[in-house]
N, C-alpha and C positions, 0 to 999 in steps of 0.2 A: 631382741635379745638384750640390747643395751638398756632398754627401758626396764625390762624385767629384772636385770642384774642390778640396776640402780634402785629399784623398788625393794629388792631383797637387802640391799645395803642399808636403806633407810629404816626398814624394819628392825635390823639388827642394831643400828645406831640408836634408835629410840629406847631400846632395852638397855644398851650400854651406857646411855647418857644418865639413866637412873642409878648407875653404879651397882646394878643387880647381876648376879651370876646364876646361870641356869644350872639344873642338875647335871646336864651334859657336860658343862664346864668342869664341874668337880669330878665327875666320873672319868672323863677323858684325862684330866690331870693325874688322877690316882693310877689309871692304867699306864700312862706314859712313864710315870716315875717307877713302875715296876721294871722297866727295861733299863734303868740307869745302871751303868757299870762304870768304874773309874777309868778304864782304858778307852771308853768311848767318848769321854768328855773332850779331849782335844780334837777328835775328828768332828764332833758336832759343832764346836766352836769354829772350826775351819770351814765347814760347809755352810754355816750361818753367815760367814764373812761374805759370801757372794752377794748378799743383799746390803752390805755396807758400802760406803763410798769407795773404799779401797778395792772392793770387789766389782762394783758396778762401773766404774770409770774404765777399767780395762776391757770389760765386756762391751761397753758402748763403742770404744775405740776399735775394737775387733769387728764389731757389727758394721761400722761405718766403712772400714777397709774392705770387708767382704761385699758390701752392697754397692760400692762406688762405681764399679764397672757395669754390673747388671741392672741397677735401679738407683740411679744418682738422685732421683726425687726422694726416695726413702732414706738414702745415705744422709742427705741434708736434714731431712725431717726427724731422724732418730734422736739426735741430741736434744732438740727442742721437745719432743715428746717425752723424753725421760726427765728433762727439767721440769715440765709440767707434772709429771708424776710426783716428784719431790715436793713441789708446792701444794699439790692436792692432799698428800698425806699429812703435811704439816698442819694445814687448816683443819682437816678431819680430826687429827689428834688433839689439837688445841680446843676444838669445839666440843669434844666428847670428854676428854681428860679423865679417862678411867684407869685405875691403877692396874698394874700387871700382877701376875701371881708372886712375883718377887718384891712387890709393893712399890717398885718404881713407877714413875708417872707416865702418862701418855701411852697407854697400852692398845687402845682401839683407834683404827684398825692396825693390822700388822704391816708396817711400811716395807718390810723385807719382801713379804708375800706379794703385796701390791706392785712393787717395782719389778719383780721377776715375772709375774703374770703378764704385765705389759711388754716387758722385753722379749721373753720367750714366746709369748702369744703372737707378737708381731713377726718374729722370726718363723713361726709355724705358718702363719698366713702367707708370708712372702715365698715360703718354700712350697706351700700348697699351689700357689699361682705360677710357680716357675716351670721350667722344662726339665727338671731333675727327673730321674728315673724313679719308678714307683718304690723300689727298695730303698733308695736314698731318702725319699720323702718319709717313708715309714720309720726309718732310723732316726731322722731328724724329729719327727713327731714324738717318738718314744723318749729320746734323750731330753728334749725340752721339758716334756711333762714330768719325767722322773726328776729332773733337777729342781723344778718348783715344788713337787711333793716332798722331796728329801730336806730342802730348806724349810718348808712348813713344819715338818716333823721336828727339825732341829730346834725351831723356836719354842715348840711345846716341851721338848726335852730339857732345854736350858731354863725353863720356867720364865721365859721372856714374854709369853703370851697365853691367853686363854684360847680355847678352840674357837670361841665366838670371834675373837680378834682375827684369828687366821681366816675364818669364813668371811668376815667383813673385808679383809684385804682381797680375797678372791672376788667377791662381788664388786667392789669398787674398781678393782683393777680391770676386770672384764668389762664393765660398763664404759670406763674411760677408753679402753683399747678399742672396742667396737665403734664407739663414737668418733674416735680419731681416725680409724681406718675409713669410715664413711665420709668424713670431712676431707681428708687428703685426696681420696680417690674422686670424689665429686669435683673438686677444684681441678684436678688433673684432667678429668673428662671434659669440663667446660673450656679449659685452656686448649685442649686438643681440638675441640669443635670450632673454637674461635680461629685457631691457626688454619684448619681445613677450610673455613669460610674465607679467610684472607687469600689463600692459594687459589680457590675457585674464582674469586673475584679478579685476582691478577691474571688468571688464564683468560677470563672473559674479556678484560681489557686488552689483552694481546690479540685475541681473535678480532675484536672491533678494529684495532689499529691495522691488522692485516687486510681487512675488507675494505676500509676507507680508500686506499690508493686505487684499488680496482674500480671502485665506483667512480672516482674522479677520472680515471682514464677512459672509461666508457663515455 
């Protein structure tokens, strides 16, 4: 899944690098603009703020606090993972440098969508592997997915991104998220196996130490 997501991102990136906009980009922009109403603008700016620094930092702090007891490994890894997300989006934006619908620079991929896909995707993964009840897991899945989708729509609504920018953020975020989960879990399993091996070795040494005096006595 990580490889397929990365391949999808690279395909979108090749198109974006030529500064071309598909018919889907233009049609989606036109459809979204039909929904624009003055009283919705403040709400959309507020929702979009979840993907800004002032929105992400409290989310990360809350995530660390929630994970600290149940999964300290991920509580420590979360800030590092999100820092990597920030670096990844800056490199991608600089390399592609495609203008946004409002003509601002660095539109592809959507950093808001990328960051929130990684954050809420990781929360959904940890919830899925937890001992929470099925109803709570489903509520968590729905809530995390809905927030990502609403923020993605807000970026289109505010003309901060084309729909291909949003798709690029989804693809790159998913590829990074899945790769990170595989890496962290693999390292944890290897450390766990090494710890078990050390415990087994210590037990064997104790057994040998218990047997030696008996042999000497005989």
